[in-house]
C-alpha positions, 0 to 999 in steps of 0.5 A: 618084063614084069618086075614082080613076076618070078622066074619060070622054069621046068617044074621037073627040073626045079631045085628051089623056089621062093615065093613072096619073100619079105624080110624085116631087120632092125625095122627096115624092109630088107626083102619085099615080095621076092619070087626066085626059082632055080633049076637044074643046070642054070646059072642065075646071077643075083646083082644089085647095089650094096645093101640091096638084100642080096646076101640076106636073101641068100641067108633065107634060101640057105635057112640061116634067117627065117622069113616074115612072109612067103614060103621056100621050097627045097627039092626033097634031099636037095644038097646045097653047096655054099661058098661064102663071101669070105672066111676068116682063118686065124693067121697062126692056125696050122692047117693044110688046104687038104685038112681044111677040106676034110674038117668041112666035109669028110671025104676020101683022099681021092674024092678031095684030089679030084675036086682040087684037080677039077679046080686046077689047084692040086699044087695047093693041097699040102700048103698051109691055107694062110699061105695061099693067094686070094684067088688061090683061096676062092678056088679052095672055098669053091672046092669046100662047096663042091665036095658036097657033091651039091645039086645047087651051088650057091657062091656069094661073090666068088671073084672077090679079091680076084684080078680081072683075068683071074674073074674071067678064068673063074666064072669060065670054071664055073660054067664048066663045073655046071656043065660037068655036074649038071648043077644049078648055081646061083650067084651073087656078084658085082662084076657086072661086066663079066657076070653078064656073059657067064649067066643064064638069068640075071635077077637085078635086086634092091630089096625087090626084084627090079627087073630079071631075065636074059642078060641082054634084056636085063642091060637095057631094062630101065630099072637096070639102067637107073641102078647102075647107069647108062654108061655102065649098060652101054659099055657092058662087054664080055671080057675076051682076049687071046693069047698063044699061051695060058697062065696058071692060077699063080699068073705063071705061063704054063708049059706044055707037056711033051 
């Protein structure tokens, strides 16, 4: 794998392309000659150590930051749904989940209800946003991004604050959304043991693209091992286990309907 080369995709399905992106902030070279392409139906995971420039790159891709060098291409009329890493909500603000979603993207009730059902959080619709758990809030933020009916989902640490079982379910749900909606997905993640089983392509970033490719390729790449350690890579495994029951998002055992 060549560290400087772009991820090559079918140009007919191309959603977004970044070529030669460089960005300096406060005299620090945050991004150096980054190439990236995302196509329809593709899940790309962006990994790297803290301070590697992942969020800065996403901000550039979204047009929130200008580049010093390089160019960004968006397919005409591209709709992007963005899920931020965190969202601060005033603890005294009385606002239900439904109203919160309506403020973000004016939508008919049935559209909001369908999205909440898709994410398995219909029961949260009339709850106060400040009363939902961390895992539930992540799904609310994902619902907010999905209401734009996006061609491309950009998710910044979507499983932050979610326990290991909840993370596995959330990544599986993101894959299901990709399959149902046909959208492309770009995820920033630190959950190496899970993200490697939930993605089509991995881009390892440390101010520049250290390596990229299929998960099994990246996990043995010398640049990846240097960043994350051989022990992490050799023990990298999909989190799988089997029960004779299922849990809902609150952790309660689901009961089968007669």
